[in-house]
N, CA and C atoms of all chains as a GROMACS GRO file, in nm:
protein
  639
    1MET      N    1   5.196   2.710  13.443
    1MET     CA    2   5.052   2.810  13.457
    1MET      C    3   5.103   2.908  13.401
    2GLN      N    4   5.144   3.002  13.257
    2GLN     CA    5   5.132   3.101  13.239
    2GLN      C    6   5.044   3.240  13.238
    3GLN      N    7   5.031   3.339  13.243
    3GLN     CA    8   4.932   3.396  13.168
    3GLN      C    9   4.974   3.471  13.088
    4GLN      N   10   4.848   3.584  13.024
    4GLN     CA   11   4.840   3.597  12.908
    4GLN      C   12   4.970   3.758  13.011
    5ALA      N   13   5.047   3.816  12.948
    5ALA     CA   14   5.105   3.942  12.940
    5ALA      C   15   5.205   3.920  13.033
    6GLN      N   16   5.229   3.809  13.142
    6GLN     CA   17   5.306   3.784  13.181
    6GLN      C   18   5.469   3.776  13.195
    7PRO      N   19   5.536   3.841  13.222
    7PRO     CA   20   5.676   3.801  13.205
    7PRO      C   21   5.726   3.654  13.188
    8GLN      N   22   5.818   3.637  13.128
    8GLN     CA   23   5.814   3.507  13.099
    8GLN      C   24   5.920   3.463  13.254
    9LEU      N   25   5.937   3.318  13.310
    9LEU     CA   26   5.975   3.312  13.396
    9LEU      C   27   6.092   3.355  13.448
   10LEU      N   28   6.153   3.357  13.548
   10LEU     CA   29   6.306   3.312  13.562
   10LEU      C   30   6.373   3.209  13.536
   11ALA      N   31   6.512   3.181  13.584
   11ALA     CA   32   6.565   3.051  13.546
   11ALA      C   33   6.629   2.983  13.681
   12ALA      N   34   6.674   2.884  13.731
   12ALA     CA   35   6.630   2.848  13.834
   12ALA      C   36   6.793   2.944  13.843
   13HIS      N   37   6.863   2.932  13.789
   13HIS     CA   38   7.012   3.022  13.864
   13HIS      C   39   6.988   3.157  13.900
   14GLU      N   40   6.925   3.229  13.871
   14GLU     CA   41   6.905   3.342  13.823
   14GLU      C   42   6.836   3.354  13.981
   15SER      N   43   6.769   3.309  13.990
   15SER     CA   44   6.611   3.269  14.056
   15SER      C   45   6.666   3.306  14.222
   16VAL      N   46   6.806   3.220  14.180
   16VAL     CA   47   6.849   3.130  14.320
   16VAL      C   48   6.930   3.255  14.438
   17ASP      N   49   7.018   3.335  14.302
   17ASP     CA   50   7.089   3.452  14.367
   17ASP      C   51   6.981   3.511  14.391
   18LEU      N   52   6.884   3.587  14.362
   18LEU     CA   53   6.835   3.697  14.416
   18LEU      C   54   6.799   3.637  14.449
   19HIS      N   55   6.749   3.498  14.489
   19HIS     CA   56   6.711   3.493  14.619
   19HIS      C   57   6.819   3.477  14.762
   20GLU      N   58   6.921   3.517  14.734
   20GLU     CA   59   7.033   3.549  14.818
   20GLU      C   60   7.035   3.674  14.853
   21ILE      N   61   7.007   3.768  14.763
   21ILE     CA   62   7.014   3.914  14.712
   21ILE      C   63   6.918   3.929  14.821
   22ILE      N   64   6.833   3.889  14.813
   22ILE     CA   65   6.704   3.957  14.892
   22ILE      C   66   6.711   3.897  14.981
   23ASN      N   67   6.812   3.853  15.055
   23ASN     CA   68   6.785   3.792  15.222
   23ASN      C   69   6.885   3.869  15.224
   24PHE      N   70   6.996   3.986  15.217
   24PHE     CA   71   7.094   4.019  15.229
   24PHE      C   72   7.064   4.109  15.243
   25LYS      N   73   6.973   4.177  15.121
   25LYS     CA   74   6.945   4.320  15.094
   25LYS      C   75   6.845   4.347  15.220
   26THR      N   76   6.765   4.261  15.267
   26THR     CA   77   6.609   4.245  15.421
   26THR      C   78   6.782   4.260  15.538
   27LEU      N   79   6.862   4.191  15.496
   27LEU     CA   80   6.919   4.240  15.707
   27LEU      C   81   7.008   4.349  15.706
   28CYS      N   82   7.025   4.398  15.577
   28CYS     CA   83   7.081   4.540  15.526
   28CYS      C   84   7.024   4.625  15.582
   29LEU      N   85   6.917   4.690  15.550
   29LEU     CA   86   6.828   4.711  15.601
   29LEU      C   87   6.723   4.735  15.757
   30ALA      N   88   6.704   4.609  15.778
   30ALA     CA   89   6.701   4.628  15.948
   30ALA      C   90   6.866   4.618  15.994
   31LYS      N   91   6.889   4.605  15.912
   31LYS     CA   92   7.067   4.685  16.030
   31LYS      C   93   7.075   4.840  16.045
   32SER      N   94   7.052   4.846  15.874
   32SER     CA   95   7.084   5.023  15.924
   32SER      C   96   6.960   5.088  15.966
   33LYS      N   97   6.855   5.004  15.986
   33LYS     CA   98   6.725   5.084  16.089
   33LYS      C   99   6.748   5.048  16.206
   34LEU      N  100   6.789   4.980  16.244
   34LEU     CA  101   6.827   4.920  16.396
   34LEU      C  102   6.937   4.976  16.427
   35MET      N  103   7.024   5.019  16.401
   35MET     CA  104   7.153   5.075  16.434
   35MET      C  105   7.168   5.214  16.432
   36GLN      N  106   7.073   5.297  16.367
   36GLN     CA  107   7.018   5.368  16.367
   36GLN      C  108   7.022   5.438  16.529
   37GLY      N  109   6.988   5.383  16.598
   37GLY     CA  110   6.959   5.390  16.730
   37GLY      C  111   7.096   5.406  16.829
   38LEU      N  112   7.150   5.299  16.803
   38LEU     CA  113   7.262   5.301  16.862
   38LEU      C  114   7.406   5.429  16.824
   39VAL      N  115   7.456   5.452  16.741
   39VAL     CA  116   7.500   5.601  16.625
   39VAL      C  117   7.489   5.640  16.728
   40PHE      N  118   7.638   5.703  16.761
   40PHE     CA  119   7.625   5.832  16.799
   40PHE      C  120   7.643   6.012  16.743
   41ASP      N  121   7.723   5.948  16.627
   41ASP     CA  122   7.770   6.039  16.530
   41ASP      C  123   7.650   6.073  16.448
   42GLN      N  124   7.620   6.176  16.416
   42GLN     CA  125   7.509   6.215  16.358
   42GLN      C  126   7.516   6.209  16.204
   43GLU      N  127   7.641   6.236  16.138
   43GLU     CA  128   7.661   6.202  16.014
   43GLU      C  129   7.661   6.044  15.957
   44LEU      N  130   7.732   5.970  16.038
   44LEU     CA  131   7.692   5.856  16.032
   44LEU      C  132   7.541   5.816  16.029
   45LYS      N  133   7.488   5.874  16.090
   45LYS     CA  134   7.350   5.814  16.118
   45LYS      C  135   7.276   5.891  15.995
   46ALA      N  136   7.304   5.969  15.985
   46ALA     CA  137   7.260   6.030  15.799
   46ALA      C  138   7.224   5.904  15.706
   47LEU      N  139   7.420   5.885  15.712
   47LEU     CA  140   7.421   5.794  15.614
   47LEU      C  141   7.386   5.706  15.581
   48MET      N  142   7.346   5.630  15.742
   48MET     CA  143   7.269   5.499  15.765
   48MET      C  144   7.131   5.480  15.697
   49GLN      N  145   7.048   5.647  15.738
   49GLN     CA  146   6.931   5.636  15.689
   49GLN      C  147   6.908   5.642  15.535
   50LYS      N  148   7.031   5.705  15.495
   50LYS     CA  149   6.991   5.715  15.340
   50LYS      C  150   7.042   5.612  15.310
   51ASP      N  151   7.083   5.499  15.360
   51ASP     CA  152   7.094   5.358  15.326
   51ASP      C  153   6.970   5.283  15.327
   52VAL      N  154   6.914   5.271  15.432
   52VAL     CA  155   6.794   5.264  15.437
   52VAL      C  156   6.628   5.313  15.322
   53VAL      N  157   6.681   5.441  15.333
   53VAL     CA  158   6.558   5.485  15.185
   53VAL      C  159   6.630   5.413  15.058
   54GLN      N  160   6.750   5.391  15.029
   54GLN     CA  161   6.747   5.310  14.917
   54GLN      C  162   6.736   5.116  14.890
   55THR      N  163   6.774   5.110  15.036
   55THR     CA  164   6.784   4.948  15.032
   55THR      C  165   6.598   4.932  14.952
   56LYS      N  166   6.493   5.015  15.119
   56LYS     CA  167   6.408   4.998  15.100
   56LYS      C  168   6.342   4.955  14.930
   57GLN      N  169   6.399   5.056  14.882
   57GLN     CA  170   6.349   5.089  14.728
   57GLN      C  171   6.394   4.971  14.625
   58ASP      N  172   6.557   4.906  14.677
   58ASP     CA  173   6.618   4.828  14.618
   58ASP      C  174   6.485   4.690  14.627
   59LEU      N  175   6.446   4.640  14.783
   59LEU     CA  176   6.421   4.542  14.769
   59LEU      C  177   6.282   4.544  14.724
   60THR      N  178   6.196   4.636  14.782
   60THR     CA  179   6.039   4.671  14.701
   60THR      C  180   6.073   4.597  14.549
   61GLU      N  181   6.204   4.669  14.441
   61GLU     CA  182   6.271   4.635  14.288
   61GLU      C  183   6.220   4.491  14.301
   62LEU      N  184   6.345   4.453  14.337
   62LEU     CA  185   6.368   4.256  14.356
   62LEU      C  186   6.246   4.216  14.381
   63GLN      N  187   6.193   4.270  14.530
   63GLN     CA  188   6.024   4.197  14.559
   63GLN      C  189   5.960   4.135  14.386
   64ALA      N  190   5.953   4.209  14.318
   64ALA     CA  191   5.840   4.263  14.181
   64ALA      C  192   5.929   4.160  14.103
   65ILE      N  193   6.029   4.170  14.074
   65ILE     CA  194   6.114   4.084  14.042
   65ILE      C  195   6.095   3.914  14.066
   66TYR      N  196   6.097   3.906  14.183
   66TYR     CA  197   6.124   3.756  14.252
   66TYR      C  198   5.995   3.698  14.164
   67GLU      N  199   5.864   3.811  14.208
   67GLU     CA  200   5.742   3.680  14.177
   67GLU      C  201   5.771   3.630  14.066
   68ASN      N  202   5.843   3.614  13.975
   68ASN     CA  203   5.860   3.594  13.831
   68ASN      C  204   5.955   3.433  13.828
   69ALA      N  205   6.007   3.413  14.019
   69ALA     CA  206   6.067   3.354  13.967
   69ALA      C  207   6.024   3.123  14.017
   70PRO      N  208   6.023   3.071  13.929
   70PRO     CA  209   5.971   2.946  13.925
   70PRO      C  210   5.870   2.881  13.976
   71PHE      N  211   5.970   2.886  14.131
   71PHE     CA  212   5.872   2.859  14.296
   71PHE      C  213   5.813   2.916  14.340
   72GLN      N  214   5.760   3.053  14.276
   72GLN     CA  215   5.722   3.133  14.314
   72GLN      C  216   5.548   3.059  14.372
   73ALA      N  217   5.500   3.157  14.494
   73ALA     CA  218   5.352   3.086  14.575
   73ALA      C  219   5.327   3.183  14.656
   74PRO      N  220   5.199   3.171  14.645
   74PRO     CA  221   5.111   3.238  14.751
   74PRO      C  222   5.150   3.304  14.892
   75VAL      N  223   5.198   3.403  14.939
   75VAL     CA  224   5.239   3.492  15.001
   75VAL      C  225   5.110   3.444  15.149
   76PRO      N  226   5.160   3.426  15.249
   76PRO     CA  227   5.014   3.421  15.352
   76PRO      C  228   5.036   3.567  15.407
   77GLU      N  229   4.972   3.547  15.510
   77GLU     CA  230   4.965   3.709  15.571
   77GLU      C  231   5.070   3.743  15.668
   78SER      N  232   5.045   3.577  15.784
   78SER     CA  233   5.188   3.555  15.889
   78SER      C  234   5.279   3.498  15.810
   79ARG      N  235   5.309   3.497  15.927
   79ARG     CA  236   5.431   3.338  15.929
   79ARG      C  237   5.356   3.212  15.931
   80PRO      N  238   5.404   3.140  15.800
   80PRO     CA  239   5.348   3.017  15.799
   80PRO      C  240   5.322   2.957  15.941
   81THR      N  241   5.270   2.807  16.035
   81THR     CA  242   5.216   2.794  16.087
   81THR      C  243   5.346   2.705  16.128
   82PRO      N  244   5.362   2.656  16.061
   82PRO     CA  245   5.489   2.522  16.065
   82PRO      C  246   5.607   2.565  16.203
   83ILE      N  247   5.658   2.691  16.162
   83ILE     CA  248   5.715   2.712  16.250
   83ILE      C  249   5.679   2.759  16.385
   84LEU      N  250   5.574   2.784  16.409
   84LEU     CA  251   5.499   2.829  16.557
   84LEU      C  252   5.432   2.712  16.619
   85GLN      N  253   5.440   2.619  16.567
   85GLN     CA  254   5.361   2.484  16.606
   85GLN      C  255   5.546   2.382  16.641
   86MET      N  256   9.218   4.749  18.104
   86MET     CA  257   9.059   4.754  18.085
   86MET      C  258   9.057   4.647  18.262
   87ASN      N  259   8.926   4.710  18.295
   87ASN     CA  260   8.924   4.577  18.403
   87ASN      C  261   8.844   4.497  18.306
   88GLN      N  262   8.766   4.392  18.416
   88GLN     CA  263   8.671   4.261  18.320
   88GLN      C  264   8.524   4.402  18.377
   89ASP      N  265   8.503   4.458  18.479
   89ASP     CA  266   8.420   4.555  18.495
   89ASP      C  267   8.340   4.625  18.421
   90TYR      N  268   8.179   4.544  18.388
   90TYR     CA  269   8.171   4.660  18.218
   90TYR      C  270   8.078   4.772  18.276
   91LEU      N  271   8.038   4.814  18.431
   91LEU     CA  272   7.996   4.919  18.468
   91LEU      C  273   8.093   4.996  18.522
   92ASP      N  274   8.151   4.999  18.529
   92ASP     CA  275   8.278   5.084  18.596
   92ASP      C  276   8.321   5.185  18.475
   93PRO      N  277   8.304   5.358  18.539
   93PRO     CA  278   8.290   5.461  18.401
   93PRO      C  279   8.461   5.460  18.323
   94SER      N  280   8.537   5.418  18.377
   94SER     CA  281   8.612   5.373  18.338
   94SER      C  282   8.689   5.369  18.153
   95ASN      N  283   8.560   5.225  18.160
   95ASN     CA  284   8.554   5.157  18.001
   95ASN      C  285   8.459   5.229  17.852
   96ALA      N  286   8.369   5.331  17.980
   96ALA     CA  287   8.332   5.442  17.913
   96ALA      C  288   8.364   5.549  17.816
   97ARG      N  289   8.538   5.558  17.891
   97ARG     CA  290   8.632   5.663  17.785
   97ARG      C  291   8.636   5.625  17.633
   98HIS      N  292   8.599   5.742  17.588
   98HIS     CA  293   8.576   5.726  17.457
   98HIS      C  294   8.492   5.665  17.356
   99MET      N  295   8.414   5.517  17.479
   99MET     CA  296   8.345   5.457  17.412
   99MET      C  297   8.257   5.501  17.265
  100PRO      N  298   8.177   5.610  17.316
  100PRO     CA  299   8.072   5.615  17.168
  100PRO      C  300   8.149   5.638  16.997
  101GLU      N  301   8.284   5.670  17.100
  101GLU     CA  302   8.360   5.711  16.852
  101GLU      C  303   8.427   5.595  16.858
  102LEU      N  304   8.426   5.440  16.915
  102LEU     CA  305   8.440   5.359  16.949
  102LEU      C  306   8.349   5.249  16.862
  103ALA      N  307   8.218   5.301  16.918
  103ALA     CA  308   8.119   5.208  16.900
  103ALA      C  309   8.115   5.298  16.789
  104ASP      N  310   8.071   5.391  16.794
  104ASP     CA  311   8.076   5.422  16.613
  104ASP      C  312   8.186   5.409  16.498
  105MET      N  313   8.295   5.342  16.564
  105MET     CA  314   8.377   5.334  16.440
  105MET      C  315   8.332   5.152  16.399
  106THR      N  316   8.305   5.100  16.484
  106THR     CA  317   8.187   4.945  16.501
  106THR      C  318   8.133   4.959  16.416
  107PHE      N  319   8.031   5.045  16.390
  107PHE     CA  320   7.861   5.030  16.352
  107PHE      C  321   7.922   5.086  16.200
  108ALA      N  322   8.049   5.199  16.184
  108ALA     CA  323   8.071   5.272  16.034
  108ALA      C  324   8.103   5.128  15.971
  109MET      N  325   8.186   5.060  16.070
  109MET     CA  326   8.298   4.932  15.979
  109MET      C  327   8.210   4.857  15.943
  110ASP      N  328   8.098   4.790  16.010
  110ASP     CA  329   8.023   4.729  15.977
  110ASP      C  330   7.926   4.788  15.808
  111LEU      N  331   7.909   4.902  15.827
  111LEU     CA  332   7.840   4.954  15.699
  111LEU      C  333   7.891   4.952  15.587
  112MET      N  334   8.066   4.947  15.585
  112MET     CA  335   8.089   4.956  15.486
  112MET      C  336   8.134   4.847  15.441
  113MET      N  337   8.173   4.734  15.569
  113MET     CA  338   8.142   4.582  15.520
  113MET      C  339   8.058   4.532  15.402
  114ARG      N  340   7.910   4.569  15.480
  114ARG     CA  341   7.784   4.569  15.422
  114ARG      C  342   7.786   4.633  15.252
  115ALA      N  343   7.807   4.765  15.249
  115ALA     CA  344   7.856   4.813  15.123
  115ALA      C  345   7.912   4.754  15.001
  116LYS      N  346   8.057   4.693  15.076
  116LYS     CA  347   8.148   4.600  15.032
  116LYS      C  348   8.100   4.446  14.962
  117GLU      N  349   8.003   4.418  15.076
  117GLU     CA  350   7.937   4.246  15.040
  117GLU      C  351   7.855   4.294  14.942
  118GLY      N  352   7.791   4.384  14.965
  118GLY     CA  353   7.658   4.430  14.848
  118GLY      C  354   7.703   4.420  14.721
  119VAL      N  355   7.801   4.515  14.649
  119VAL     CA  356   7.884   4.523  14.556
  119VAL      C  357   7.951   4.394  14.545
  120ARG      N  358   7.992   4.312  14.575
  120ARG     CA  359   8.042   4.182  14.567
  120ARG      C  360   7.913   4.094  14.464
  121ASN      N  361   7.807   4.116  14.574
  121ASN     CA  362   7.655   3.987  14.568
  121ASN      C  363   7.563   4.028  14.425
  122MET      N  364   7.653   4.194  14.451
  122MET     CA  365   7.537   4.242  14.290
  122MET      C  366   7.612   4.117  14.199
  123ALA      N  367   7.753   4.229  14.184
  123ALA     CA  368   7.853   4.165  14.086
  123ALA      C  369   7.748   4.052  14.078
  124ILE      N  370   7.790   3.947  14.128
  124ILE     CA  371   7.803   3.790  14.134
  124ILE      C  372   7.717   3.757  14.060
  125ALA      N  373   7.552   3.811  14.119
  125ALA     CA  374   7.457   3.758  14.032
  125ALA      C  375   7.408   3.794  13.894
  126LEU      N  376   7.465   3.948  13.890
  126LEU     CA  377   7.439   3.989  13.756
  126LEU      C  378   7.581   3.852  13.684
  127THR      N  379   7.632   3.863  13.713
  127THR     CA  380   7.700   3.728  13.600
  127THR      C  381   7.601   3.613  13.584
  128GLU      N  382   7.486   3.636  13.647
  128GLU     CA  383   7.449   3.488  13.654
  128GLU      C  384   7.253   3.535  13.581
  129THR      N  385   7.254   3.631  13.522
  129THR     CA  386   7.090   3.668  13.506
  129THR      C  387   7.151   3.632  13.379
  130ALA      N  388   7.063   3.629  13.297
  130ALA     CA  389   6.978   3.608  13.146
  130ALA      C  390   6.828   3.755  13.111
  131SER      N  391   6.724   3.755  13.181
  131SER     CA  392   6.638   3.848  13.256
  131SER      C  393   6.691   3.947  13.150
  132THR      N  394   6.641   4.060  13.108
  132THR     CA  395   6.677   4.151  13.087
  132THR      C  396   6.603   4.257  13.183
  133GLU      N  397   6.538   4.272  13.250
  133GLU     CA  398   6.453   4.333  13.410
  133GLU      C  399   6.546   4.312  13.512
  134LEU      N  400   6.590   4.217  13.512
  134LEU     CA  401   6.603   4.187  13.643
  134LEU      C  402   6.804   4.236  13.633
  135ARG      N  403   6.829   4.214  13.479
  135ARG     CA  404   6.982   4.254  13.516
  135ARG      C  405   7.007   4.442  13.527
  136SER      N  406   6.925   4.455  13.460
  136SER     CA  407   6.917   4.610  13.455
  136SER      C  408   6.861   4.695  13.584
  137VAL      N  409   6.827   4.567  13.682
  137VAL     CA  410   6.803   4.658  13.814
  137VAL      C  411   6.908   4.612  13.838
  138LEU      N  412   6.973   4.468  13.844
  138LEU     CA  413   7.096   4.459  13.980
  138LEU      C  414   7.189   4.540  13.942
  139ARG      N  415   7.201   4.562  13.790
  139ARG     CA  416   7.335   4.674  13.727
  139ARG      C  417   7.268   4.830  13.809
  140LYS      N  418   7.164   4.861  13.799
  140LYS     CA  419   7.153   4.986  13.925
  140LYS      C  420   7.188   4.976  14.002
  141GLN      N  421   7.179   4.862  14.099
  141GLN     CA  422   7.197   4.884  14.221
  141GLN      C  423   7.306   4.866  14.267
  142LEU      N  424   7.419   4.754  14.142
  142LEU     CA  425   7.541   4.759  14.215
  142LEU      C  426   7.577   4.937  14.198
  143ARG      N  427   7.580   4.998  14.062
  143ARG     CA  428   7.627   5.100  14.078
  143ARG      C  429   7.630   5.202  14.164
  144GLN      N  430   7.505   5.196  14.297
  144GLN     CA  431   7.440   5.277  14.347
  144GLN      C  432   7.522   5.185  14.467
  145GLY      N  433   7.543   5.027  14.483
  145GLY     CA  434   7.668   5.003  14.607
  145GLY      C  435   7.756   5.069  14.615
  146ILE      N  436   7.810   5.071  14.494
  146ILE     CA  437   7.971   5.152  14.489
  146ILE      C  438   7.925   5.255  14.545
  147ALA      N  439   7.801   5.362  14.489
  147ALA     CA  440   7.851   5.454  14.506
  147ALA      C  441   7.868   5.488  14.688
  148MET      N  442   7.795   5.398  14.739
  148MET     CA  443   7.770   5.439  14.917
  148MET      C  444   7.916   5.345  14.955
  149HIS      N  445   7.979   5.249  14.922
  149HIS     CA  446   8.089   5.221  14.998
  149HIS      C  447   8.221   5.358  14.974
  150GLN      N  448   8.160   5.398  14.846
  150GLN     CA  449   8.268   5.521  14.874
  150GLN      C  450   8.208   5.641  14.870
  151GLU      N  451   8.117   5.685  14.997
  151GLU     CA  452   8.051   5.770  15.086
  151GLU      C  453   8.148   5.743  15.181
  152VAL      N  454   8.067   5.581  15.263
  152VAL     CA  455   8.075   5.534  15.403
  152VAL      C  456   8.271   5.502  15.384
  153THR      N  457   8.300   5.492  15.300
  153THR     CA  458   8.484   5.444  15.261
  153THR      C  459   8.547   5.631  15.323
  154GLU      N  460   8.453   5.729  15.259
  154GLU     CA  461   8.492   5.871  15.274
  154GLU      C  462   8.483   5.996  15.432
  155LEU      N  463   8.379   5.889  15.471
  155LEU     CA  464   8.324   5.968  15.589
  155LEU      C  465   8.430   5.892  15.688
  156MET      N  466   8.450   5.783  15.664
  156MET     CA  467   8.572   5.744  15.761
  156MET      C  468   8.700   5.789  15.776
  157MET      N  469   8.724   5.789  15.635
  157MET     CA  470   8.888   5.860  15.628
  157MET      C  471   8.881   5.943  15.666
  158ARG      N  472   8.777   6.079  15.684
  158ARG     CA  473   8.774   6.185  15.747
  158ARG      C  474   8.752   6.207  15.858
  159LYS      N  475   8.678   6.076  15.964
  159LYS     CA  476   8.673   6.072  16.078
  159LYS      C  477   8.805   5.948  16.115
  160LYS      N  478   8.888   5.949  16.076
  160LYS     CA  479   9.005   5.890  16.130
  160LYS      C  480   8.952   5.722  16.176
  161TRP      N  481   8.873   5.663  16.107
  161TRP     CA  482   8.845   5.565  16.099
  161TRP      C  483   8.860   5.478  16.036
  162PHE      N  484   8.949   5.467  15.978
  162PHE     CA  485   9.007   5.393  15.851
  162PHE      C  486   9.133   5.455  15.789
  163HIS      N  487   9.208   5.382  15.796
  163HIS     CA  488   9.373   5.459  15.694
  163HIS      C  489   9.375   5.354  15.568
  164PRO      N  490   9.278   5.399  15.470
  164PRO     CA  491   9.343   5.253  15.328
  164PRO      C  492   9.501   5.308  15.342
  165HIS      N  493   9.594   5.413  15.372
  165HIS     CA  494   9.679   5.458  15.267
  165HIS      C  495   9.797   5.446  15.366
  166GLU      N  496   9.812   5.457  15.488
  166GLU     CA  497   9.848   5.424  15.640
  166GLU      C  498   9.848   5.364  15.703
  167LEU      N  499   9.914   5.236  15.643
  167LEU     CA  500   9.887   5.087  15.735
  167LEU      C  501   9.888   5.060  15.844
  168GLN      N  502  10.020   5.141  15.863
  168GLN     CA  503  10.019   5.143  15.993
  168GLN      C  504   9.951   5.168  16.161
  169GLU      N  505   9.889   5.301  16.029
  169GLU     CA  506   9.768   5.368  16.088
  169GLU      C  507   9.633   5.266  16.142
  170GLN      N  508   9.652   5.197  16.025
  170GLN     CA  509   9.504   5.142  16.021
  170GLN      C  510   9.524   4.987  16.127
  171TYR      N  511   9.674   4.909  16.091
  171TYR     CA  512   9.713   4.804  16.147
  171TYR      C  513   9.680   4.789  16.334
  172LYS      N  514   9.693   4.949  16.398
  172LYS     CA  515   9.699   4.946  16.514
  172LYS      C  516   9.542   4.959  16.568
  173LEU      N  517   9.420   5.023  16.473
  173LEU     CA  518   9.345   5.012  16.446
  173LEU      C  519   9.250   4.888  16.483
  174ASP      N  520   9.345   4.829  16.391
  174ASP     CA  521   9.270   4.682  16.393
  174ASP      C  522   9.285   4.617  16.496
  175GLN      N  523   9.420   4.594  16.543
  175GLN     CA  524   9.461   4.542  16.639
  175GLN      C  525   9.348   4.593  16.760
  176LEU      N  526   9.387   4.738  16.816
  176LEU     CA  527   9.298   4.771  16.924
  176LEU      C  528   9.170   4.761  16.906
  177ALA      N  529   9.084   4.694  16.782
  177ALA     CA  530   8.916   4.728  16.768
  177ALA      C  531   8.906   4.522  16.792
  178ALA      N  532   9.036   4.476  16.756
  178ALA     CA  533   9.006   4.304  16.834
  178ALA      C  534   9.067   4.294  16.962
  179LYS      N  535   9.086   4.306  16.998
  179LYS     CA  536   9.170   4.392  17.130
  179LYS      C  537   9.037   4.384  17.220
  180ASN      N  538   9.012   4.484  17.200
  180ASN     CA  539   8.875   4.523  17.272
  180ASN      C  540   8.729   4.462  17.276
  181THR      N  541   8.747   4.379  17.158
  181THR     CA  542   8.628   4.341  17.148
  181THR      C  543   8.667   4.178  17.203
  182LEU      N  544   8.731   4.149  17.194
  182LEU     CA  545   8.774   3.977  17.256
  182LEU      C  546   8.745   4.030  17.420
  183MET      N  547   8.806   4.156  17.432
  183MET     CA  548   8.809   4.113  17.600
  183MET      C  549   8.597   4.136  17.609
  184ILE      N  550   8.602   4.236  17.582
  184ILE     CA  551   8.396   4.215  17.574
  184ILE      C  552   8.292   4.104  17.526
  185SER      N  553   8.381   3.997  17.491
  185SER     CA  554   8.369   3.861  17.437
  185SER      C  555   8.382   3.776  17.605
  186GLU      N  556   8.434   3.805  17.670
  186GLU     CA  557   8.454   3.773  17.758
  186GLU      C  558   8.367   3.818  17.884
  187MET      N  559   8.303   3.939  17.925
  187MET     CA  560   8.234   4.022  17.997
  187MET      C  561   8.094   3.858  17.979
  188ASP      N  562   8.042   3.906  18.122
  188ASP     CA  563   7.892   3.833  18.111
  188ASP      C  564   7.778   3.944  18.110
  189LEU      N  565   7.721   3.977  17.987
  189LEU     CA  566   7.714   4.135  17.939
  189LEU      C  567   7.553   4.110  17.980
  190PHE      N  568   7.491   3.989  17.954
  190PHE     CA  569   7.335   3.958  17.968
  190PHE      C  570   7.340   3.810  18.048
  191PRO      N  571   7.348   3.836  18.171
  191PRO     CA  572   7.363   3.723  18.284
  191PRO      C  573   7.143   3.644  18.341
  192GLY      N  574   7.125   3.781  18.270
  192GLY     CA  575   6.915   3.671  18.348
  192GLY      C  576   6.924   3.626  18.240
  193ASP      N  577   6.784   3.624  18.266
  193ASP     CA  578   6.694   3.520  18.114
  193ASP      C  579   6.691   3.597  18.027
  194THR      N  580   6.662   3.654  17.931
  194THR     CA  581   6.685   3.781  17.849
  194THR      C  582   6.536   3.665  17.750
  195SER      N  583   6.464   3.555  17.770
  195SER     CA  584   6.334   3.575  17.648
  195SER      C  585   6.262   3.636  17.672
  196ARG      N  586   6.211   3.696  17.782
  196ARG     CA  587   6.099   3.860  17.724
  196ARG      C  588   6.015   3.817  17.705
  197LYS      N  589   5.934   3.724  17.744
  197LYS     CA  590   5.823   3.628  17.672
  197LYS      C  591   5.680   3.669  17.772
  198GLY      N  592   5.741   3.746  17.887
  198GLY     CA  593   5.599   3.822  18.036
  198GLY      C  594   5.612   3.953  17.901
  199MET      N  595   5.647   4.022  17.859
  199MET     CA  596   5.670   4.153  17.768
  199MET      C  597   5.545   4.146  17.650
  200PHE      N  598   5.510   3.978  17.578
  200PHE     CA  599   5.374   3.953  17.500
  200PHE      C  600   5.272   3.949  17.506
  201ASP      N  601   5.209   3.944  17.421
  201ASP     CA  602   5.037   3.939  17.479
  201ASP      C  603   5.021   3.781  17.493
  202ARG      N  604   5.152   3.701  17.392
  202ARG     CA  605   5.045   3.555  17.380
  202ARG      C  606   5.166   3.471  17.394
  203GLU      N  607   5.231   3.336  17.405
  203GLU     CA  608   5.324   3.261  17.388
  203GLU      C  609   5.274   3.163  17.316
  204PRO      N  610   5.333   3.209  17.165
  204PRO     CA  611   5.305   3.036  17.098
  204PRO      C  612   5.330   2.898  17.112
  205ASP      N  613   5.415   2.915  17.174
  205ASP     CA  614   5.443   2.775  17.246
  205ASP      C  615   5.458   2.745  17.433
  206ALA      N  616   5.345   2.860  17.450
  206ALA     CA  617   5.356   2.836  17.612
  206ALA      C  618   5.301   2.671  17.649
  207LYS      N  619   5.206   2.607  17.547
  207LYS     CA  620   5.131   2.509  17.611
  207LYS      C  621   5.260   2.358  17.578
  208LEU      N  622   5.340   2.397  17.501
  208LEU     CA  623   5.413   2.327  17.502
  208LEU      C  624   5.562   2.319  17.536
  209GLY      N  625   5.628   2.185  17.536
  209GLY     CA  626   5.707   2.178  17.662
  209GLY      C  627   5.879   2.235  17.594
  210ARG      N  628   5.983   2.258  17.617
  210ARG     CA  629   6.077   2.319  17.598
  210ARG      C  630   6.179   2.266  17.457
  211SER      N  631   6.148   2.153  17.470
  211SER     CA  632   6.182   2.057  17.327
  211SER      C  633   6.073   2.033  17.203
  212GLU      N  634   5.988   2.039  17.260
  212GLU     CA  635   5.884   2.032  17.089
  212GLU      C  636   5.847   2.156  17.080
  213ALA      N  637   5.900   2.290  17.188
  213ALA     CA  638   5.854   2.398  17.118
  213ALA      C  639   5.962   2.487  16.998
   0.00000   0.00000   0.00000
């Protein structure tokens, strides 16, 4: 169901690698963000903040491209019910 | 060292030991990121994805360099003096093994009472 002016769908192999990269970046963002609250050294904290800013940008870029994955689906507002029931 | 994590003797140099661990984590993540990006890049056919991954790979390499330089300056990492590095490696492993033996969180850690609702409150533990 490719619409006009929509970029071409990604191939399966690149989509799966992109899935891994996105999950890796998400975890890195969470860690750099949360660990700043535990760090004592202010230079290290500043570097972690720099990492947060960069990773946020990276993740946003990757998310946009991930929308062209062949298994792309509408994203619900919150977590899907099966994991809560 | 003793088994009591409340003993003030265990707090000596603790901030620096903790920072060394966090810096090592940041460095390992930067390194893993560079490798992941390089691997993903070799699986890419899309031009747009290639250029984003290439940009993020370069940025990852730069971040790895920054963390490494900070760690070397702080003497948390000795890539050129392997005997110094060896001591840090063994001490970090020893300290962390010791911490792993401690009963750090003896109570119930579910913290469910802190939330306004419990999604699985009506279910038994095995169903939840």
